[in-house]
N, C-alpha and C positions, 0 to 999 in steps of 0.2 A: 562140596566145600561149605564150611560154616561161615555165615555172615553175622558179625556182631551187631546187636541192636545199638541205636544211638547212645543210650545211657551207659551201656557196658563199654562202648568205644571211648566215651569221655573219661570214665574211671580208669581204663587201661592207659590212656594217654597221660593222665595225671600221675599214675604210678610210675610210668616210664620217665616222666620229667623229674619226679622226686629222686628216682634211682640215679639218673644221669647227673643231677646236681650233687648228690652224695659222692658219687664216684669221682667226678671231675672238679669238685670244689677245691679251692686253694687251701693247702694245709697251713696251720697256724705256725708262725715263727716263734721260737723259744724266747721268753722274756729275758732281757738282760738284767742280771742281778748284780748290783753294785754295793759293796760294803763301804759306807762313808764314815770317816772318822768324826768323832765329836769335836775334836780340837786338833790343831796343828801348832806345834811349838817350834820356833826357830831358836836353835841353840847358839849362843855367842861363843861358847867354849869349843864346840866341835865344828861349827860352821855348817851343820846339817839341820834339816827339818825332821821332826818326829811326829808321826800321826798317832793320836790316842783314841783307842776304841774302848768304850766303857760299858760294863754291865753292872746293874744295881740290884740290891735285894728287893724282893717284891714289895715290902712295906716301906721302902725308902721314901721319906717325905721331908720337905723343908719346914713342915709345921710342927715338928717335935724336936727334942733335944738329943735324940739318939745319935751316936757316932759309930762308925764301922771300921773294921780292919780292911786293908787293901792288899790284894795280890797283884803285883806287877809282872806281866808275862812278856818275855822278849819275842821278837819276830811276830809282832802283834797282828798284822794283817793276815798272815799265813795261819795263825793259830786261833783266831777269834771264833770262827764257826764251830771248831771242835770244842772250845771252851764253853760256848753257849749251850751246845748240845749236852755236854757232860754236866754242867751246872744245873740246867733245867731238869734233866733226868733225876739227879740227886735231890733236887728241891721237892720233887713229887712225894718222896718218902720222908721229907723233913730230916734228912741225914747230914745236912751241912750247916755249919755256922753261917750266919748272915755276913756276907763279905762283898765288898766292891771289887770288881776285877777290871784292871786296866791293861789292855794290850798295847805295847809300845812298838810301833812300826817305823821303819826308816827306808824310804825308797818306794816309788809307786810302780816300778817295773822291775823285771828280774835282774837286770844288770846293775841298777843302782842299789837294789836290795843286797845283792851279793857283795858289792863293793863296800857298802856302808857297814854291814855286819862284820866283815872281815877285820875292819879297823876297830870298830867299837868293842867287840867281844874278846879280843886277844890282848893279854897283858904284856906280851913281849914282841919285839920285831923278829920275824923269821923270813929273811930275804929269799932263801932258796924255795921255801914254800910259796911265797908270793909269785915267783917266776913260774913255778909249776902250775899254779892255779890260773895264771894269766893265759897260758897255753890251753888249758882244759876249757876255760870259760870264754875264750875269745877276746880277751882284753889286750890292749897294746902293752908292749914291754914297759915296765915301770909304772903302770897305771894303778896297780893294787898296792895298798899300804896296810901294814898291820901295827899292832902295839899301842892301840889307843884306849885300852880298857880303863886306865886311871883317869883319863880325861872324861870318858863317858860316864864313869861312876860319879865323878864330880858334877857332871851335868844332871844326872838323876837327882842328886842330893840338893843341888842349888837352883835348878831350873824346872825340871819336869815335875818332881814330887811336890815341891812347894806350890806349884800351880794347881795341882789336884787338891792339896790341902786347903788352899785359899777358897776354891770354888765349890768344894763338896764336903760332906759331913764325915770326915775321916778321923781316925785316931793314930797313935804312934805305933800300932801293931802292923808292921809292914812285912809282906812276903815277896820273894823274887823267884821266878822260875824260868828256865831256859832249856833248850835242846841243842845238842851238838856243840857248835861254838858258843851258843847261848848257855849250854850246860857248863862249859868251861868257865864262862864269865861268872855264873852263879857260884861255882866252886871257888873261884878266885875271891869273890866277895865273902864267902864263908870263912876261909882261912885267914883273911885279913879283916875279920869282922870287928866292928866297934859298937855293935848293938843296934845299928841303924835298921838293919833287917833282922827279923827273928824267925822267919820261916823260909826254907830254901828247897826248891825243886831242882835237883841236879840230874838231868836226864840225857842219856847217851853222850856224856861229856867228851869233848875232843881233847882228851888228855895227851894225845900224841904231840900236841903243838909244842914246837921249839924243844925237842928232845925231852918231853915230859916234865918241863920245869915246874908247872903248877902241881902236878901229881907228886913230884919229888919233894916239893916244899910241904905239901900236905902230909905225906908219910913221915917226914922228918919231924914236923910239928906234933903230929899225933903220937908218934913213937916216944918222943920226949915228954909227952903228956903235958905240953904247955897249956896252961889254962886259958880259956876264953874269957875276956873281960866283957861279958855281955849277959843280958837276962836270959831266962829260960827260952830255949830255941828248939824248933822242930826242923828236922832234915829228912828229906826223902830223896833217894837216889835210885835210878833205874837204867836198864839197858835192854835192847833186844837180844835174844839168845843167838841169833845169826848175824850179829853186828860185827862183821869183820870185812874190811876192804882196804885197798891201797897199802897192804902190809901192816895195817893198824888193827889191833885186836881190842876193840872197845870193851869186850866182856872181861878180859883179864885185867885191863887197866881199871875198870870200875870195881872189880873184886879187890884189887890192891888197895884202892881208896877206902872201900867199904870195910875191909878187914881191919885196916889201921884205925879208922874212926871207931869201930866197934870195940877194939881192944883198948883204946884210950879210956873208954868207960866214963865219959864226962857226965857228971851228975846233972848238969843244966842242959844237956842235949838229948832230946827225944828223937831217936833215930830209927828209920825204917828203910828197907830197900827191896827191890824186886827185879828179877830177870824175866822178861816176857819171852817164853820159849816159842821158837818158830818165827819170831818177828825180826825184820831187818832194821837198818838204820832209819829207813823211811816209813815202813809199814807200822812201826811201833808207835808212831806219833799219836793217833787217837787214844790208844790204850794208856799211854803214859800221861796224857793230859788229864784223863778221867781219874787215874790213880793218884796223881799229884794233888789234885783238888781234895780228894777224899782223905789222903794221908795227912795233909796239912790243915784241913778245915772240917774234917768229919766229926760229927758228934759221937762221942763214945757212949 
């Protein structure tokens, strides 16, 4: 039998102690990452609070006289990490205009978010759809309301955007981007445009809403080639190639809108569109965020 000398015995004991500490040490808990809004606006018009998440150009400074365009993105809390990643990646190559991005959120939990966006982003009341969504999402009967887009748009123009303009170095070049019901709202703002917004990201728009009323209004307006009383405007519209659910074909509805707008051939509208093949209504989100920013603010 081999007997260890005292020095070797001590070294062996130390190594065993280190090994046991490594094996049995408590694992680290993951850090909680909280996205905090820069501001919270209480709207007198809608009775809701809106959280504002803001990204600034790298050289933004209060010490000069430069002003910047602003892109307002709906579903702000959900979208802001994707926005930051897309913007920072594009900034590395200098391929973007300098732009302030403001994510507008409403609701700090999933239930309040679903409830608020359904009301704010829909231009008309659709009671049967409200009842169906209550059952799907677990709301009480009569709890969901729709048809508040006109009021929300007024809140944007008279409460939220004036607040941003007052406190930050902005100019009158404003963009608006949304997805799904947010895309429906962006389309609604485009076809009823008064020049307040001049860049539109219309992504996976929920044109099925209320028997396609917004889509039908758009097609009628574009087919008649009714002129837009607005300055030069950029429009980007997109959808996932596999975006079909609940009997709604987002792809065919988007194509109908896109074809009508293209055929109208407005001189003051710079129009681009894209179908993201293989992507669903949800999986398309990061791609459409990145493409929207490039289409609306990319340096040519």
